[in-house]
N, C-alpha and C positions, 0 to 999 in steps of 0.2 A: 552763419550764411543764411540759414532759414529765416532768422529774425530780420536781417537786412532785406532779403528778397520780399518778405511780407510788407515791411515798411515802404519799400520802393513801389509796390503796387498801390499803396495808399498815398503816393505822391511825395514821399520823403525827398529832400534836396540832395543834390550831389555833394559829396564830402562827408556824408553820414559815416561814422565809424562805430562799430561794436566790437568790444574786446571781451575775450573769455579768459578767465583765470586758470581754468583747467579744461580738459576735454576727455571724454570717455569713448567717443565714437566720432572723431573728427573725419570728415570726408577728404580722401585723397583721390588722385586720378584713378580710373578704372575700379571704383568702388572700394578702394583700400581704406582701412580704418587706422587712424593714428590717435595715440593716447598721450596725455601729458598730465603730470601731477600738478596740484595747485602751486602757482607761483614760479614754475620751472621755466616755462617757454613763453614766446611771444606769439599770441594767437589772435589775429585781427581779421575782420571783414570790413571792407570799404565799398561804398556805393559810388559808382561813376555814372554820369550820363553824358557820354562822349558824342561828339559829332561822328557820323559814320566814317569819315575820312581818317580819323585818328584812333578809332577803336582797336585796330590791330596793334597799336603801340602801348596799350595799357600793360600787357604782360612784360614786354621789354623794359618799360619804365620801372616797374616794381622790381624786376630782376636786377637791374643795374643799381638801384638804390640799395637793395639788400646786399649786393656785392660790395658797394662802397662802405656800407656800415660794417660788414664782417671784416673786410680788409683793414679798415682803420682801427678797429678795436682788437683784432687778433694778430695783426702784423703779418698777414698771409696774402697770397694772390689767388682768390677764388675764381672759379670758372662756372659757366652756365651750360647745362646739358639741355639741349633743345627738347621741348620749348621753354620750360620754366622751372627747372630744378637748379638750385645753387649748390655747388659741390666744392669741397676742400680735400685734396689728396684722394680723389676718386670716391669720396664719401659724401652723401647728401646731408647738407646742413640747413637747407630751407626749400620750401616748395610753395607753389602758387596754384590756386584752382580758380578759374573763371567760369561764371555762369550767367547767362543772359536772362533777363526778366522783361516781359512785356507789361507795361503799365499804361495808364491813361495819359501819362506824360511822355510816352514814347519808350524807345529801347533804353533799358538800364543794364549795367553790367556790375555784378557783385564779384569782388576780388577777395578770395580767402587767402590769407597769408599765414604760414606756419614757419617760425624760425626756432630751431633748436638752440636754446640758450644755456640752461643749466641742467638739462636732462643727462642721465647716464646712458647714452645711446648704445655704447658698446656692450651693455649688459642685456638689452632687450630691443632688438631691432624688429620692426614690423615686416612680416613676410620675408624675413632673411635679408632685407636690403641693407647694404653697407651705409651706415649713417654715423653722424658725429655731431656734437654740440659745440657751441662757442667755448664753454667752460673746459671741455676736453681739449680743444685746440690750444687755448691760451693758458690752461692750468690755473684758472681762477674763476670765481663766480662773478656774474654780472648783474647789474641792477636793471630789471626788465622795464621799469618805468622810464628810466633814462634812455634806453634803447628805443622804446616806443616813441618818445618825443623826438629823437634824432631821426628816426625812420620817416615819421610823418612830415617833418620839415623837408626832408630830401624828396619824398614823393610829391609833395605840394609844389616845390620849386621846379622839378623836372616836368611834371604834368602841365604846369603853367607854360613852360617853354614850348611844348608840342602844341598846346592850344594856340600859341602865338605864331605858329607856322614852322617851328623847328622840327627835327626828327632825331630819334635816338637809335634808329635801326643800324646805322654803320657801327656805332660804338657797341651796341648789343651783339652784332655779328662778330666783332673782334674778340668778344668774351666767350664765344661758343666753342667748347672743347669738341663738339660733335663733328665739326667740319674736317674733311680729309680722312675721316675714320670709316671703317667698314661697319655698317649698321644693319640691324634687323628691325623693321618697323611693323608692328601688329596693329591693325585697325579693323573697325567694324563697318561694313558697308550699310547702305540704307535698308537693305533686305534683312539685316541682322547677321549676315554671314561674316565670319572672321577671316581676314586675309593677312598674308605676311609678304612683305617686300624686303628683299635683301639687296644691298649694293653699297656704293660709296656716297657718303653725304658730301656733296661738292660745294654747295652754296645755299644761301637763302635768297628769296626774291623780295620785291617791294612790299609784299603782303606778309613777310615774315615766314613764308612757307619754306620747308626744308626741301631742297632739290636733290633727289637721290637717283644716281645712275645705276641701273641694274646691269646684270652680266651681259645682256644683249645690247647694251649701249644706249638704251632709252632712258631719258630723264623724266622722273615722275615728281610733280609738286605735291608735297605731303603737308596738309594743313592740320592734321591731328593724328595721334597714334602713340603707342607705347614704343619708345625707341630703346633698343639695347645696343651698346657698343660691343661689337663682336670680339674685340681684343680682350675683353674681360671674361673671367671665368664665372662670375656671378652676375645676375641681372641687377642693374642699378638705375 
């Protein structure tokens, strides 16, 4: 992601893709580190230069493409934990991290994608999170190059659709396992103060924000934060 961000500042075009064969300190949300052995997983960073109107759909586009890929190859029905974790049977199988970059050519978005393909996630989960890989789900190894090709074709096609005026937000919403659940959202305010919001995740809005109704009945639009499903005994 650092390489793509640097190239974006130098004027690199939309569609630039950088692939890592392994990672020793991959960035996750909230400064978590993720590790992958050489050749085990799919580790990609993609440069987008979206129009402001469609920037909010980049994460949903990638989430849906990952879901389609995993479902087709593993014969499962994956779900998305708001905002951008892909899960199978309550275990994380893929994640997305978006970072904005200011360049001379305007706003750019770097999308970091990590898909657990052949790792043995049950033996070593970062931060104790429940995680799983495609090989563990399907009981076989996968060709990461083949998955890479398929995923990029899917992302290119879906991104082209939203560039042409379509939207994927309704389809993305239907995949969200978070809706209707009791959640706890932890986020950091501008002052640096950490806050927690508890309530029912009722819906998403046109910006992809999670609408959480607290115990007092007030609905809060959440644009970012660490979401824990309170029905679960461990954070995921």
